[in-house]
C-alpha positions in Angstrom: 30.1 -20.1 67.4 27.9 -23.2 68.1 24.9 -21.0 68.5 25.6 -19.3 65.2 25.8 -22.7 63.4 22.6 -23.9 65.2 20.7 -20.8 64.1 21.9 -21.0 60.7 20.8 -24.7 60.5 17.3 -23.7 61.8 17.1 -21.0 59.0 18.1 -23.4 56.3 15.6 -26.0 57.5 12.7 -23.6 57.3 13.9 -22.0 54.1 13.9 -25.5 52.6 10.7 -26.8 53.8 8.5 -23.7 53.8 6.2 -23.3 50.7 7.8 -21.3 48.0 5.9 -18.2 46.8 5.0 -18.6 43.2 5.7 -15.7 40.8 4.2 -17.6 37.9 1.7 -15.8 35.6 -1.8 -16.5 36.5 -5.1 -16.2 34.6 -6.2 -12.6 34.3 -2.8 -11.1 35.2 -2.0 -7.9 33.3 0.4 -8.1 30.4 1.8 -5.1 28.4 2.8 -5.7 24.8 4.9 -2.8 23.8 6.4 -2.8 20.2 8.2 -0.9 17.8 7.6 -1.6 14.1 8.9 0.1 10.9 7.9 -2.4 8.4 4.9 -3.8 10.0 6.5 -7.3 10.7 6.8 -6.8 14.4 3.4 -5.2 14.6 1.8 -8.2 12.9 3.5 -10.5 15.5 2.4 -8.3 18.3 -1.2 -8.4 17.2 -1.0 -12.2 16.8 0.3 -12.5 20.3 -2.9 -10.9 21.7 -4.8 -13.9 20.1 -2.6 -16.5 22.0 -2.8 -14.7 25.3 -6.6 -15.0 25.9 -6.3 -16.0 29.6 -4.7 -12.5 30.4 -5.7 -8.9 30.6 -3.6 -7.6 27.6 -2.8 -4.1 26.7 -1.1 -3.3 23.4 0.8 -0.2 22.7 3.0 0.8 19.8 6.3 2.7 20.6 6.4 5.6 18.1 9.4 7.9 17.4 8.3 11.5 17.7 10.6 12.2 14.9 9.5 9.4 12.5 12.0 7.5 10.6 12.1 7.8 6.7 10.5 5.0 4.8 13.4 5.0 2.4 16.1 2.7 3.8 19.0 4.7 2.3 17.8 7.9 4.0 17.0 6.2 7.2 20.4 4.3 7.6 22.6 7.3 8.4 20.3 8.4 11.3 20.0 4.9 12.6 23.8 4.3 12.5 24.4 7.6 14.4 21.8 6.6 17.1 23.5 3.3 17.5 27.0 4.6 17.6 26.2 7.3 20.0 23.7 5.3 22.2 21.1 8.1 21.6 17.9 8.0 23.3 15.1 9.8 21.4 11.7 11.3 22.2 9.0 8.6 21.9 5.2 8.5 22.3 2.9 5.5 22.9 -0.3 4.8 20.8 -2.0 3.5 23.9 -1.4 5.6 27.1 0.6 3.8 29.8 1.5 5.7 32.9 4.1 3.3 34.2 4.7 -0.4 34.0 4.0 -1.2 37.8 0.4 -2.0 36.8 1.6 -5.0 34.6 2.6 -8.5 35.7 4.6 -9.0 32.5 6.1 -6.8 29.8 6.5 -8.0 26.3 8.8 -6.0 24.1 8.6 -6.4 20.4 11.5 -5.0 18.3 13.3 -5.4 14.9 17.1 -5.6 14.7 18.7 -2.6 13.3 22.5 -2.7 12.6 22.7 -5.6 15.1 21.0 -3.6 17.9 17.7 -2.7 19.3 16.4 0.6 17.8 16.8 3.9 19.7 13.0 3.9 20.2 13.0 0.5 22.1 16.0 1.7 24.2 14.2 5.0 25.0 11.1 3.1 26.0 13.1 0.9 28.4 14.8 3.9 29.7 11.7 6.0 30.4 9.5 3.1 31.8 11.4 1.0 34.3 10.5 -2.6 34.7 10.2 -3.9 38.2 12.1 -6.8 39.6 9.0 -8.9 40.1 7.7 -8.4 36.6 8.4 -10.8 33.7 10.2 -9.5 30.7 9.7 -11.3 27.4 11.0 -10.3 24.0 10.0 -11.0 20.5 12.3 -10.0 17.6 11.8 -9.7 13.9 14.8 -9.5 11.5 16.3 -10.7 8.3 19.5 -12.5 8.9 20.8 -10.8 12.1 21.4 -12.8 15.4 19.6 -11.7 18.5 22.6 -11.5 20.9 23.2 -7.8 20.8 19.5 -6.9 20.9 19.0 -9.1 24.0 22.0 -7.5 25.6 20.6 -4.0 24.8 17.2 -4.8 26.3 18.7 -6.3 29.5 21.1 -3.3 29.8 18.5 -0.6 29.3 15.7 -2.4 31.4 18.2 -3.5 34.1 16.2 -6.7 34.0 16.8 -10.3 33.0 14.9 -11.6 30.0 12.7 -14.4 30.9 12.0 -15.8 27.3 12.3 -14.6 23.9 11.6 -15.6 20.2 13.0 -14.5 16.9 11.2 -14.8 13.6 12.8 -13.9 10.3 10.1 -12.8 7.8 11.1 -13.6 4.3 13.6 -16.1 5.5 11.5 -18.5 7.4 8.2 -20.2 6.5 4.9 -19.6 8.0 5.2 -23.0 9.5 8.3 -22.2 11.3 6.8 -18.9 12.4 3.8 -20.8 13.9 6.1 -23.3 15.6 8.1 -20.4 17.2 5.0 -18.5 18.0 3.4 -21.5 19.8 6.7 -22.3 21.8 6.8 -18.5 22.8 3.1 -18.6 24.0 4.0 -22.1 25.9 7.1 -20.4 27.6 4.9 -17.4 28.6 2.2 -19.5 30.1 4.9 -21.4 32.0 6.5 -18.3 33.6 
């Protein structure tokens, strides 16, 4: 019993005083920005993020539904509601080829909020492309008035990964000044990961 306590004490001592390995993002680390955008709001934010991440090797890819959604909201709504209610995963394509996510140090997911949840295309991407435990996961959301809680839960559920940081921008409801402040804070948070 005394030997066990002694050994545990030695292990605790070395664990406390040995230098910690940093998992922080460093200059030239590889970042994937994968986004889904129906109305171009999320796309514009994704493209702006590249401008703020100049210290990194950034790859941008759009998540595209193989069966495109209607531009007409009335025609699109029944399909989206059905996909949400049934937790449907759909066939997707990427605008920029990505074989897997292991090549990236961080993954940024861009998504709108559809009926309080992440669209099926985002869930399908996360299901098809597993995010490693050592990678950083960040999320940027565009929406009108919806709260982000269910979307963040969807992303954590489908990725099996904790979200490191996120931002939400409400086009049409928040000023460009608010957008710029949220954008700057998001970039700061990313750089601090």
